[in-house]
C-alpha positions in Angstrom: -23.1 -31.5 -4.0 -20.8 -32.5 -6.9 -18.6 -35.5 -6.2 -15.4 -33.5 -6.9 -16.4 -31.2 -4.1 -17.1 -34.2 -1.6 -14.1 -35.8 -2.3 -11.8 -32.9 -2.2 -9.4 -33.5 0.6 -6.6 -30.8 -0.1 -7.2 -27.4 1.7 -5.8 -24.4 -0.1 -3.7 -22.3 2.0 -2.5 -19.4 -0.1 -2.9 -16.7 2.7 0.0 -14.1 3.0 2.0 -13.7 6.3 4.0 -10.8 7.2 6.5 -10.7 10.1 9.2 -8.4 10.8 12.5 -9.2 12.3 15.6 -6.9 13.4 19.0 -7.3 14.8 20.9 -4.6 16.5 24.8 -4.6 17.1 26.8 -2.0 19.2 30.3 -1.9 18.6 33.4 0.1 19.6 36.6 1.0 17.6 39.6 -0.9 19.0 42.8 -0.3 17.3 41.2 0.4 13.9 39.0 -2.6 14.2 35.2 -2.8 15.4 34.6 -5.0 18.3 31.1 -5.9 18.9 30.1 -5.6 22.4 26.3 -6.0 22.3 24.1 -8.0 19.8 20.4 -8.5 20.2 20.3 -11.6 18.0 17.3 -11.9 15.6 14.1 -10.3 17.4 10.6 -10.5 15.9 8.6 -7.4 16.0 4.9 -6.1 16.0 3.5 -4.7 12.9 1.1 -2.0 14.1 -2.6 -1.3 12.7 -1.3 1.7 10.8 1.6 0.0 9.5 -0.7 -2.7 7.8 -3.3 0.0 6.5 -0.8 2.6 5.4 2.5 0.7 4.3 1.0 -2.5 2.9 -2.6 -2.2 2.0 -2.6 1.2 0.7 0.9 0.9 -1.0 -0.2 -2.3 -2.6 -3.3 -0.6 -4.2 -1.7 2.8 -5.0 -4.2 4.3 -2.6 -3.8 7.9 -1.2 -2.1 7.9 2.2 0.1 5.1 1.3 3.7 5.1 3.1 7.0 3.6 2.5 9.9 2.8 4.9 12.8 5.4 4.8 13.8 5.9 8.4 14.5 4.0 11.5 15.0 5.2 15.1 16.1 3.8 18.6 14.5 4.5 21.9 14.4 3.9 25.5 10.7 3.3 25.9 8.3 0.2 26.1 7.3 -1.8 23.1 4.6 -0.6 20.7 1.4 -2.4 20.6 -0.9 -2.7 17.5 -2.4 0.9 18.2 0.9 3.0 18.5 1.6 5.4 15.9 5.0 6.7 17.3 7.9 4.9 19.2 8.2 5.5 22.9 11.4 7.3 24.1 12.7 8.0 20.7 16.3 9.5 21.0 18.4 11.6 18.6 17.5 11.8 15.0 15.9 9.2 12.8 18.3 7.9 10.4 17.8 7.1 6.6 17.6 3.4 5.6 19.4 1.7 2.8 16.6 -0.7 1.5 16.7 -3.8 -0.5 14.9 -6.9 -1.5 16.5 -10.3 -0.1 15.3 -13.5 -1.6 12.1 -12.0 -3.4 10.0 -12.0 -0.3 11.9 -10.0 2.3 12.5 -6.1 2.4 15.6 -5.4 4.2 16.3 -2.0 5.7 20.0 -1.2 7.0 21.5 1.8 8.6 24.2 2.6 11.2 24.2 5.1 13.9 27.8 6.5 14.5 29.3 8.2 17.6 28.6 11.5 16.0 24.8 10.5 16.1 25.0 9.9 19.9 22.5 12.1 21.7 24.7 12.7 25.0 24.7 10.9 28.2 24.4 7.1 28.4 20.9 6.2 27.0 19.8 2.7 27.7 18.6 1.6 24.2 15.4 -0.5 24.5 13.2 -0.2 21.3 13.3 0.1 17.8 10.9 1.3 15.1 10.8 1.9 11.3 9.0 5.1 10.0 8.3 7.0 6.6 9.6 10.4 7.6 12.5 11.8 9.5 10.0 13.5 12.0 6.5 12.8 13.1 5.4 10.1 10.5 3.7 6.9 11.1 5.3 3.9 12.8 5.2 0.6 10.7 6.6 -1.7 13.2 9.0 -2.1 16.2 9.6 -3.9 19.4 11.9 -4.0 22.4 15.0 -5.9 23.2 17.3 -6.5 26.2 18.4 -3.2 27.3 21.9 -1.9 26.2 23.8 1.1 27.4 25.0 3.2 24.5 28.2 5.1 25.1 29.4 7.9 23.1 32.6 6.1 21.7 30.1 3.5 20.4 28.3 2.8 17.0 25.0 1.1 16.4 24.4 -1.0 13.3 21.1 -2.7 12.6 19.4 -4.8 10.0 15.6 -5.0 9.8 13.7 -7.3 7.7 10.0 -7.3 6.8 9.5 -11.1 5.5 6.2 -12.2 3.5 5.4 -15.9 3.3 
């Protein structure tokens, strides 16, 4: 073995890591100002198998079947595991996300569900997911958070980040 290889102490670590985080805030209008009544804080998510395949690998290679994030929805169900393709307990209609790049290694999706988007009743919001279409489509990632009741006079705002490191 060449001497240079034997004496090599530095290990190269150029792997790419993909992690997703989201933050959900519930607010109500009080005298013309929004009062935050619930905040999940930043919560790490699960990227599902089809998310890695169709949103990352296929999109990077320009391969047929690739998908991009365009919608988000909330739900009342359990956390998706790596084999899920949909979000358990989805409520109402998926909302279009506004996507941007933050600090060169983070894709950020934001949107708000207004009181007019409220599905009726008092749903106990519990999970979130990112999708490519407004119906059916494929889940990229998602997770659960502490249950929050969504009242019809409240709006829900969210920020979702997919971070590469």
